[in-house]
C-alpha positions in Angstrom: 0.0 -0.1 -0.1 1.4 3.3 -0.8 -0.4 6.6 -0.9 0.9 9.7 -2.1 -1.2 13.0 -1.9 -0.5 16.4 -1.6 -2.1 18.8 0.9 -5.1 16.8 1.7 -4.9 15.5 5.0 -5.1 18.6 7.1 -4.1 19.0 11.0 -7.8 18.6 11.6 -7.7 14.8 10.5 -4.0 14.1 11.3 -5.5 14.7 15.1 -7.5 11.4 14.7 -4.2 9.6 14.1 -1.9 11.3 17.0 -2.5 11.5 20.7 -2.0 15.1 20.7 -3.9 18.5 20.9 -3.1 22.2 20.0 -0.7 24.0 21.1 1.1 20.7 21.3 0.5 19.5 17.5 3.6 19.9 15.4 2.4 18.5 12.1 0.4 20.4 9.5 -0.2 18.4 6.7 0.7 14.7 5.9 2.2 14.7 2.3 3.1 11.1 2.0 2.6 8.0 3.5 3.3 4.0 3.1 4.8 1.5 5.3 8.3 2.7 5.0 8.1 6.4 4.9 6.0 9.3 5.9 6.5 12.8 5.2 4.7 15.9 6.8 4.8 19.8 6.6 4.4 22.1 9.6 4.5 25.9 9.9 6.2 27.5 12.7 4.0 30.0 14.7 4.2 31.7 17.7 1.2 30.1 19.2 3.2 26.8 19.8 4.6 26.4 23.3 8.1 25.2 21.8 9.4 28.7 20.5 11.8 30.4 22.6 13.0 34.1 21.2 11.1 33.5 18.0 13.0 30.1 17.3 11.4 26.8 17.1 13.8 25.0 19.9 15.8 21.5 19.5 13.0 19.9 21.5 10.3 20.7 19.1 12.2 19.5 16.4 12.6 16.2 18.1 8.9 16.4 18.8 8.0 17.0 15.0 9.8 14.0 13.7 8.2 11.7 16.3 4.7 13.0 15.7 5.7 12.3 12.1 6.5 8.6 12.7 3.1 8.8 15.0 1.0 10.1 11.9 2.6 8.0 9.6 1.9 4.8 11.6 -1.8 5.8 12.6 -2.6 6.5 8.9 -1.3 2.8 7.8 -3.5 1.4 10.6 -6.4 3.2 9.9 -6.1 2.0 6.0 -5.6 -1.3 7.2 -8.6 -1.2 9.6 -6.6 -1.4 12.9 -6.8 0.1 16.0 -4.3 2.9 16.1 -1.9 2.2 18.7 0.1 5.0 21.0 4.0 4.7 21.7 6.7 6.8 23.1 10.5 7.6 22.4 12.6 5.1 24.2 16.1 6.4 22.8 17.3 9.4 20.6 20.9 8.5 19.0 23.1 11.0 16.5 20.6 13.8 16.8 22.2 16.7 15.2 20.9 20.4 14.5 22.2 22.5 11.6 19.9 25.5 12.2 16.8 26.6 14.3 13.9 27.5 12.2 12.3 31.2 12.7 8.5 31.8 12.9 6.6 31.6 9.7 9.2 29.0 8.4 7.8 25.8 6.8 9.2 22.5 7.8 9.2 19.2 5.6 9.7 16.4 7.9 10.6 12.6 6.5 10.6 9.6 8.5 11.8 6.2 7.3 11.1 3.0 9.3 14.8 1.2 9.5 14.0 -1.4 11.3 11.2 -3.3 13.2 12.2 -5.1 16.6 9.2 -6.7 18.5 7.6 -3.7 19.8 10.5 -1.4 19.0 10.4 0.8 15.8 14.0 1.9 14.8 13.3 5.3 12.5 15.3 8.0 11.0 14.6 11.4 10.5 15.0 14.4 8.3 13.9 18.0 9.1 14.5 20.5 6.0 13.7 24.2 5.5 13.8 26.1 2.5 15.3 22.7 0.7 17.9 22.6 3.1 18.4 20.2 6.1 18.1 21.5 9.6 17.9 18.6 11.8 18.4 14.7 11.7 18.1 12.0 14.2 17.4 8.2 14.8 14.9 7.1 17.2 13.9 3.9 19.1 10.3 4.1 19.4 8.3 1.9 21.8 4.7 1.0 20.2 2.3 0.3 22.9 -0.4 -2.5 22.1 -3.2 -1.5 20.4 -6.6 -1.2 22.5 -9.5 -3.1 21.2 -12.9 -1.0 20.1 -15.5 -1.2 22.7 -18.8 -1.5 21.1 -22.3 -1.0 22.6 -24.0 -4.3 21.4 -27.4 -4.3 23.4 -29.3 -1.9 25.8 -32.6 -1.4 27.9 -34.4 1.2 29.8 -37.1 0.0 32.4 -38.6 3.4 33.2 -42.4 4.4 33.9 -42.3 5.7 30.2 -41.6 2.0 28.8 -39.8 -1.4 29.4 -37.5 -1.4 26.5 -35.3 1.2 25.2 -37.6 1.5 21.7 -40.5 2.1 24.1 -38.7 5.0 26.1 -37.4 6.4 23.0 -40.7 6.7 21.3 -42.2 8.5 23.9 -39.2 11.1 24.2 -40.0 11.8 20.4 -44.0 12.1 21.1 -42.8 14.7 24.3 -44.1 12.4 26.9 -42.7 12.9 30.2 -43.0 10.3 33.2 -42.9 13.2 36.0 -46.3 13.5 37.5 -48.0 15.2 40.9 -47.6 12.6 43.3 -49.8 12.1 46.3 -48.2 9.1 48.4 -48.1 9.6 52.2 -46.0 6.3 52.5 -43.1 8.7 50.6 -44.1 12.0 51.9 -47.0 14.0 53.8 -47.3 16.6 50.9 -47.5 15.9 47.3 -44.9 16.3 45.1 -43.5 15.8 42.1 -41.8 12.6 40.6 -41.3 9.9 37.9 -42.6 6.9 39.7 -43.6 3.3 38.6 -47.2 2.7 38.9 -46.9 0.0 41.0 -45.3 -3.2 41.4 -46.9 -5.0 38.8 -44.7 -2.8 36.0 -42.1 -5.1 36.6 -44.5 -8.5 35.7 -42.4 -11.0 36.6 -43.6 -13.2 38.8 -40.2 -15.3 39.0 -38.5 -12.3 40.6 -41.0 -11.8 43.3 -38.5 -13.1 46.4 -36.2 -10.0 45.5 -36.3 -6.4 46.6 -37.7 -3.8 44.3 -34.2 -2.4 43.5 -32.9 -6.0 42.6 -36.1 -6.8 40.4 -35.4 -3.5 38.4 -31.8 -4.9 38.2 -33.1 -8.2 37.1 -35.6 -7.2 34.5 -33.5 -4.6 32.8 -30.6 -7.2 32.6 -33.0 -9.9 31.2 -34.4 -7.4 28.1 -30.7 -6.3 27.4 -29.3 -10.1 27.0 -32.2 -10.9 24.8 -30.6 -9.2 21.8 -26.9 -10.2 22.5 -25.0 -13.1 22.0 -23.4 -12.7 25.4 -22.7 -16.1 27.6 -23.1 -14.8 31.2 -21.3 -18.2 32.1 -18.1 -17.2 30.3 -15.2 -16.3 32.3 -14.3 -13.1 29.8 -17.6 -11.7 30.8 -18.1 -9.3 33.9 -21.3 -8.0 35.7 -21.1 -4.3 36.6 -23.8 -2.9 39.2 -24.2 0.8 39.5 -26.4 2.4 42.0 -26.2 5.1 44.8 -29.3 3.8 47.1 -29.5 0.3 46.6 -31.6 -1.5 49.2 -31.4 1.6 51.7 -35.4 1.8 52.0 -35.0 -1.7 54.0 -33.8 0.6 57.0 -37.7 2.1 56.9 -39.4 -1.4 57.4 -36.7 -3.7 59.2 -35.3 -3.5 62.5 -31.3 -2.7 62.4 -29.4 -5.8 62.9 -25.9 -7.2 61.4 -28.1 -9.3 59.5 -30.2 -6.2 57.9 -26.7 -4.5 57.3 -25.4 -7.4 55.0 -28.7 -7.5 53.5 -28.5 -3.6 52.4 -24.8 -3.6 51.2 -24.7 -3.3 47.3 -22.3 -6.0 47.1 -25.1 -8.3 48.4 -27.6 -7.5 45.9 -24.9 -7.9 43.1 -24.1 -11.1 44.0 -27.7 -12.0 43.9 -28.2 -10.5 40.9 -24.9 -12.2 39.4 -26.1 -15.7 40.6 -29.4 -15.3 38.9 -28.0 -14.8 35.4 -25.1 -17.3 36.3 -22.2 -15.0 35.8 -19.1 -17.0 37.2 -17.2 -13.7 38.0 -17.7 -11.6 40.9 -19.7 -8.7 40.2 -18.1 -5.2 40.2 -19.9 -2.3 42.2 -20.0 1.3 41.4 -21.2 3.6 43.9 -20.0 7.2 43.3 -23.1 9.6 43.7 -24.5 10.9 40.5 -21.6 9.8 38.0 -22.1 6.1 39.1 -23.9 5.1 35.7 -21.3 7.1 33.4 -18.3 6.0 35.7 -19.6 2.3 35.3 -19.5 2.8 31.5 -15.8 3.9 31.7 -14.9 1.3 34.1 -16.4 -1.5 31.8 -14.4 0.3 28.6 -11.1 0.2 30.4 -11.6 -3.4 31.6 -12.0 -4.4 28.1 -9.2 -2.0 26.4 -7.0 -3.6 29.0 -7.9 -7.2 28.0 -9.1 -8.1 31.3 -12.8 -9.3 30.0 -14.1 -9.4 26.4 -17.8 -8.6 27.3 -19.5 -6.1 30.4 -22.7 -6.3 31.1 -23.5 -3.0 33.1 -26.8 -2.6 34.9 -28.0 0.6 37.3 -30.7 1.5 39.1 -32.4 3.4 42.1 -35.6 3.2 43.7 -37.3 6.3 45.5 -38.2 5.7 49.0 -39.2 8.1 51.7 -35.3 7.9 53.2 -34.3 9.1 49.5 -36.9 11.8 49.0 -36.7 13.2 52.6 -33.0 13.1 52.5 -33.0 15.7 49.3 -35.7 17.5 50.5 -33.6 18.2 53.6 -31.2 19.7 51.2 -34.2 22.3 50.1 -33.0 20.8 46.5 -36.3 19.1 45.4 -38.6 21.7 43.1 -42.2 22.1 43.8 -43.0 21.3 40.5 -41.6 19.4 37.6 -37.7 20.0 37.0 -36.9 22.9 34.6 -32.9 22.0 33.3 -30.9 25.5 32.5 -34.1 27.5 32.7 -34.0 31.0 34.4 -36.6 29.8 36.6 -35.1 26.8 37.6 -35.7 25.8 41.6 -34.5 22.2 42.0 -34.6 18.8 41.0 -37.1 16.2 40.5 -36.5 12.4 41.3 -37.2 9.5 39.4 -37.1 5.7 39.5 -35.6 3.7 36.7 -33.3 1.0 35.7 -30.8 0.5 32.5 -28.3 -1.7 31.3 -25.6 -1.4 28.5 -23.6 -4.4 27.3 -19.9 -3.5 25.9 -18.3 -6.0 24.0 -14.8 -6.0 21.9 -16.7 -7.8 19.1 -18.9 -5.8 16.9 -22.5 -7.1 16.8 -23.8 -5.2 13.6 -22.9 -2.3 11.3 -25.1 -0.1 13.8 -23.5 -0.8 17.0 -22.2 2.5 18.5 -18.6 2.8 20.1 -17.8 3.9 23.4 -14.5 6.3 22.2 -13.0 7.7 25.9 -14.1 8.7 29.0 -12.6 10.3 31.8 -13.2 11.3 36.0 -12.3 14.4 37.9 -13.1 15.6 41.3 -13.3 19.5 42.4 -11.8 18.8 46.0 -14.3 21.9 46.7 -17.3 20.9 48.9 -19.2 17.6 50.1 -22.5 18.5 48.3 -21.9 21.9 46.4 -20.5 21.6 42.8 -17.4 23.4 41.8 -17.8 27.6 41.1 -15.8 27.6 38.3 -16.6 24.5 36.1 -12.4 23.6 35.7 -12.8 20.6 37.2 -15.8 19.1 35.0 -13.7 20.7 31.7 -10.9 18.8 32.6 -12.9 15.3 32.7 -14.4 16.4 29.1 -10.9 17.9 27.6 -9.7 14.6 28.8 -12.3 12.4 27.4 -11.9 14.5 23.7 -8.3 13.7 24.0 -8.8 10.1 24.5 -11.1 9.7 21.5 -9.0 11.8 19.1 -12.1 14.2 18.8 -12.1 18.0 18.6 -14.5 20.1 20.1 -16.0 21.2 16.8 -16.4 17.4 15.9 -19.0 17.3 19.1 -22.4 16.7 17.6 -24.5 17.1 20.6 -24.0 16.9 24.5 -26.2 15.1 27.0 -25.7 16.9 30.1 -26.2 16.1 33.6 -28.9 19.0 33.8 -30.3 18.5 37.1 -32.2 22.1 37.3 -30.6 23.0 40.8 -29.2 26.6 40.5 -25.6 25.7 40.9 -25.1 22.5 39.0 -26.5 23.9 36.0 -24.3 27.3 36.0 -21.2 25.0 36.8 -22.1 22.7 33.6 -22.5 25.8 31.4 -19.1 27.1 32.8 -17.1 24.0 32.3 -18.9 23.4 28.5 -17.6 27.2 27.7 -14.0 26.3 28.9 -14.2 23.6 26.9 -15.3 25.3 23.6 -18.7 23.5 23.4 -20.9 26.5 23.9 -22.3 26.6 20.5 -22.7 22.6 20.1 -26.6 21.6 21.1 -27.1 20.4 24.5 -30.2 18.5 26.3 -31.1 17.3 29.5 -33.5 14.1 30.1 -34.0 15.0 33.7 -37.5 17.1 32.6 -38.8 13.4 31.3 -37.2 10.5 33.5 -36.3 13.0 36.9 -32.9 12.2 38.4 -32.8 8.5 38.4 -29.8 8.6 40.4 -27.7 5.4 39.6 -29.6 4.9 36.6 -29.3 8.2 35.2 -26.0 8.3 33.5 -27.2 5.0 32.2 -30.4 6.1 31.0 -29.4 8.9 29.6 -26.4 7.3 27.6 -28.8 5.0 26.0 -31.1 7.6 24.8 -27.8 9.7 23.4 -26.9 6.1 21.6 -30.5 5.7 20.3 -30.1 9.5 19.4 -27.2 8.8 17.3 -28.6 5.8 15.5 -31.8 7.6 14.6 -30.2 11.1 14.1 -32.2 12.8 16.0 -31.6 15.0 19.4 -34.5 15.2 21.9 -35.2 18.5 23.4 -34.8 19.5 26.8 -38.3 19.4 28.7 -39.1 22.6 30.5 -36.8 24.7 29.5 -37.9 28.2 28.3 -35.4 30.8 28.9 -31.5 30.7 29.3 -30.6 31.2 33.2 -26.7 30.5 33.6 -24.4 33.4 33.2 -22.8 31.3 30.4 -25.1 30.9 27.7 -25.1 27.4 26.0 -27.0 26.0 22.9 -29.9 24.3 24.8 -31.9 22.1 22.4 -35.4 23.2 22.8 -37.0 21.2 19.7 -36.7 17.8 18.4 -33.6 18.3 16.2 -32.8 16.0 13.3 -29.6 15.9 11.2 -26.4 13.8 10.8 -25.2 13.1 13.9 -21.5 11.0 14.8 -20.1 11.9 18.0 -21.8 12.6 21.5 -20.7 13.7 24.8 -22.3 12.5 28.0 -21.6 14.6 31.0 -22.5 13.9 34.9 -21.7 15.2 37.9 -22.6 14.7 41.8 -21.9 15.0 45.6 -18.8 15.1 46.8 -17.5 17.0 43.6 -17.4 14.1 41.3 -17.5 14.6 37.7 -17.6 12.1 34.5 -17.6 12.4 31.0 -17.8 9.6 28.1 -17.8 10.2 24.4 -19.9 7.9 22.0 -19.2 7.6 18.3 -21.3 6.2 15.5 -19.3 4.3 12.6 
């Protein structure tokens, strides 16, 4: 395979081949590339951090050679439909600099592969400027093993809007919300707004009556997701991850406190019961990190597959609303007296919701419509036990790291599924973070106006809706939003939006200052 082209692969496209981002990118165009030789161009500008006293430094020249090698290897992998591997410089030999280029000089860099020794590639590099050689060296580059792609091969949403992903998405397209005014004295003395299951019959499965409501939600959701996948739960390469914030905490309201009750309430107890129900042979993993639990579970599953630990990961999340849960949020004065209004000028708190969701990840693609998990990251504000950061810098860090891992620029994100709880400080912080990440013009929605805040299930439910949005090229509007209510205005989606969408960013934030972001991409 030898491809010769001139000024066609621009820096924007090269970014998908290398792990760097401006101002650290030192290649502009890929001129020529095959298995043995790569040529790039780069124009020196004062925006690059490796400029000192108007000259491009020796370190800049060395990095320019390395990035040319990375771009070439990435392009060959892309053309052969293989994962793009990373790498690092293990040794530099015979590095000679004859002249340092100035601002506005254009460099032409050629890298040749001299030898391949297992995971080590030996290259020679030459940099020319105005047809004169200004630097040359040899490098040993250690190539990391390429990580496998991670596909979403099946999913389910179980909520007051429906018992499958299809039913839920259909209701959202119709603008239907599960939030209602509730009159249930078992949960609160006064009426409140929430998205709750009508009754226990919503689960419609007598075989799981022996389990708690929380566990029934998990089992029902996992069961539906497994129907449309070929995953073998008894395979040692398959793992179950459970995401929840409250689990069986409601048992404290009806049972006498005892060591047996404490064990029954423990999340690992529920996880083992659910794993045994489906015949998982590996010990299940529990993710419980406030409201980012669902997104964090997806990131964890992605990383375990990329690390080669497992081939398949079934991720399920659920939470049920009880008096304990509702009164806890009311004690913070965080619950809205009406249906929540994310990002709106008149927002005044969250609305709670019940639900469950399951995502099945695999290193094996099921069909051409499978969505990829491209990257994800977690950060923490280290600011306050319950209040979010006032700057948004920490969520911005998670977003930026996610985009870097996915090799996606901010301008290539087609829409954002925000956490959007409709509290004063959360929505303000998210808007600041999106602005810091240069995403303020990208369409944003919050699904809390349909589902309420489903806690440990929220990140999964909202991710699945985003995945379905990519498949159907349709973005769901933000229910309850009328007028921008954040100091940093962002592009809130107010109508059903159609188009050609490839990349979706999902964000989440929670108590303890935790933040998470994950990027989904269509083939």
